C-alpha positions, 0 to 999 in steps of 0.5 A: 090619439087617445086610448078610446080612439084606439079601442074603436078601430078594427083589430087590423088597424090598431097599432101593434104593441110598442109601434109609435104612431105615424105622425109622431114617428115621422116627427122623430124620423125628421128630427133624428135624420135631418138634424145634421142637414139643419146643423150644416146649413147654419155656417154655410148659409152664414158664409154665403150671406156674409160674402155674397148678400151683405156686400150687395146690400152694402152697395145698395145702401152706399148708392143712397149716400153722399148727395143722396138716393134721388141725386145719384140715380138722377145723375146716372139716368141723365149722364153718360152712365145712361148711354153706357148702360144702353150700349152695354145692353146693345152689345150684349144682345148683339153678342147673343145674336152673333154667338147664336148664329155661329155656335148653332150653325157650327153645332149643326154642321158637326152634329148632322154632317159627316165631311173631311176634317169633321173630327178635327173641327170638333176638338177645335170648336171649344178651343176658345174656352182655353183662352182667358178673357184678357188673352183672348181680347189681346190676341185679337187686338194683336191680329186685327187692330190697325197696328195688328198683323193682318191689316199690316200684312194687307197694306204691305202685300195689297197696298190696302190701307190698314185702317180700311181692314182694321177692326175697332171700337164696337165692332172689335168688342163683338168680334172678341165676344162672338169668338170667345162666347160662341161655345156656350151655344155650340156646346148646348145646341150640340147636346140638344141635337145629339139627344133629339129623337129623329122620328120627329122630323121623320114624321113631319117630313112624311106629312109633306112639311118642307125641310125649312118648316121641319126646322122652324116647327120641330127642331128649333122649339125642341132646342129652346132650352139649349138656346136659352141656356146659351143666350143666358150665359152669353148675355151675362158674360157680355154684360160683365165684359170689361177686357174687350171694352178696355182694349178697344176703348168702348165706354160700356157701363163696366168701364164707366163703373171703374172710371167713376170709382177711379175718380173718387165718386164712390156713391155714383159707382155704387149706384151704377153697380146697382143698375147693372146687377138689377139689369143682369138679374132681370134678364136671368129671371126673364129667360127662366120665365120664357124657358118655363112657359112650355115643356120642350121635351120628347116623349118617344125614345128613338135612336140618334140620327146618323150624320149625312155624308157629303160627296163630290164638290160639297165634300171638297168645299167642306174640306176647304171650309174646315181648313179655313175654319181651323186656321181662324180658331187657331190664329188667336192662340198662334199669335200669342205663342208667337209673340211670346218669343219676341223681344220686348219693345222691338215690334213697332211697324213690322208685320211680325216681330223682327227679333226672337228670344227665350229670355221672356220665359227665362225671366219669368221663372228666375226674376222674383219680380216677374214670378210674383203675379204667377205666385199671387194668382196660383196661391189665392186661386187655390185658397178660393178653390178650396173654400168653394169646394167646402161651401159649394159642395156642402150647399149642393148636398144640403139642397139635394137632401133638404126635406121637402121640395122648396126648403132649399130654394133660398140657399140655392138662390143665394149660391147662384146669385154671383153667377148672375152678377158681373165681376165688376159689380162683385168687386164694387160689392166687396170693396164697399163692404170690406173698406171700412170698420162696419158693424154688418161686416164685423169690422173685417177690413179687406181693402189693401189686403191680399186676402181680398183676392181669394174672397173675390175668386171664391165668390165669383166661381163657387157656383161652378163648384155648386153646380158641378157637385149638384150634377154628381149628387143628383146621381146618388140615390138618397137611400144610399146614405140612409142605409149607411146611417141605419147600419150605425154610422153617423150622418157625418161619416156617412157623408165622408165615407159613402157619398163624397167618394161617389161624388168626388169626380164631380167635386174635382171637376168643378173645383179645377174649373173654379181654380182656372177661372181664378187664375185668369180672372181680371174683371174683379181683380182690377178693382180689388187687388192690393198695390204690390200684389197684382195677379197674373191677369193684372200684370199682363195688362200692365205689360201690354200698357208698357209695350212689353208684348213679349213678356205679356204673351209669355204670361199669357201662353202659360196661362193657356197651357195650364187652362188646357191641361185642366180642361183635359183632366175635367173632361177625362173626369166627366167622360169617366163619370158618364161611363160609370153612369152608362154601366149602372155603377 
């Protein structure tokens, strides 16, 4: 603005003496206030790009080497890998349907009805989340395979052939997926039903709509975000599933990738991994597009709907159903604990293990070779979690405080990208990128080193810390750190002394989940672990392969106890955070 321009303005609009014009003041405020954000973004983005994006590009580039791009992908689409891809997608879609059915029905029963045993079922409904993926699959093999407890008991007690009542093949994979993944639907649908305004249903019923039409036209459309979220998580987990197909010998694409890589066909394995990543990311984008087509939100503020009381015969049936369902939910964990006390290699044709001992636990904590897998998993997971806290929490704060609306979208996509990738793909990416001296990897070679395990866990579970921290930061008004800076605190000091204490519980909750997932991680571990440093999940599988079911189950029981403790602590932190929000703190 020139001097002439100022003189032509009315006196009331002329800027007072010494005041900086608006555009210049805004530019200087951005430079002074957001310099720390831009400075922090550079290392965070470089770390994520180096360990997440670059390995993906390495794998995509490797898929065109060897016999060439057309030959590798031509072999994929004309060979058994294409069948494996179709089977993987079919199992994943089937898992989504079955988990949606079980999780939604259970959420409706526990949210809308009051019956004997409901409170116990609310606790048991999330019990499968305490099972590591490998242990969950093993428990079902011990229970329902042809040599499992249930088929053998049916043969001994009823004379029914064990093969006739056993579960195997694709049915076994679907059973494991349904039991271990339905909580994704249960938790999201239960939260959606609890927050739904009952006046919407009452209005539809007052207009003469039957109950089924109220559910079809009012309730289910309002639950679309919850169903999409549950379907997305279930599909992603199922596409990346490796433990259940491995134990039930089902040749999904994850199994095919490992077999191809083990056979030395690295370029073809890279092509298979690239296809699996593309399918997973495409499903993610499709579900987000579908969810964003409409706004499923109530504009009214009604009270929470009261539960319908069950009486008479319905109450008795509900009690019986609660007992049966409780036994079903407890059975996988109970069988792991029971077998953990059995003597290795003594359980052959009996219904239950014949001999029991405490030696399995004693050996784990006294034999250095048996204790090594626990040390490897705990220490590498701890290193990965600490790194995920630094990078994930910093990325969450950067995106929340980024100037403008879309500036941090690229960083957000890069952080969440590993969540859309199966663990098999992440393992292949890291092995491809850091298996040799390459300029793009800065000459860093991780293959054969134990350092590759915390890198793999960091990449896989950093999104957990990121999302948990993002949810906590969303509750903190940006004016709080701005006020601290206006009082003379540097941006770093404001972040450390003001913002971080307010979001600490969210960061810790995400860190606990990342740590426990790392301790139980198997899919990526089986691809990247170095010889002599098998993590706990790989050691469990090796023990099962050697028929040491007692020691394998003892390892699994320790995993379950650790996961259960951490889930309880995480829930306590989340409960405390919600109570603070309700009190307006």
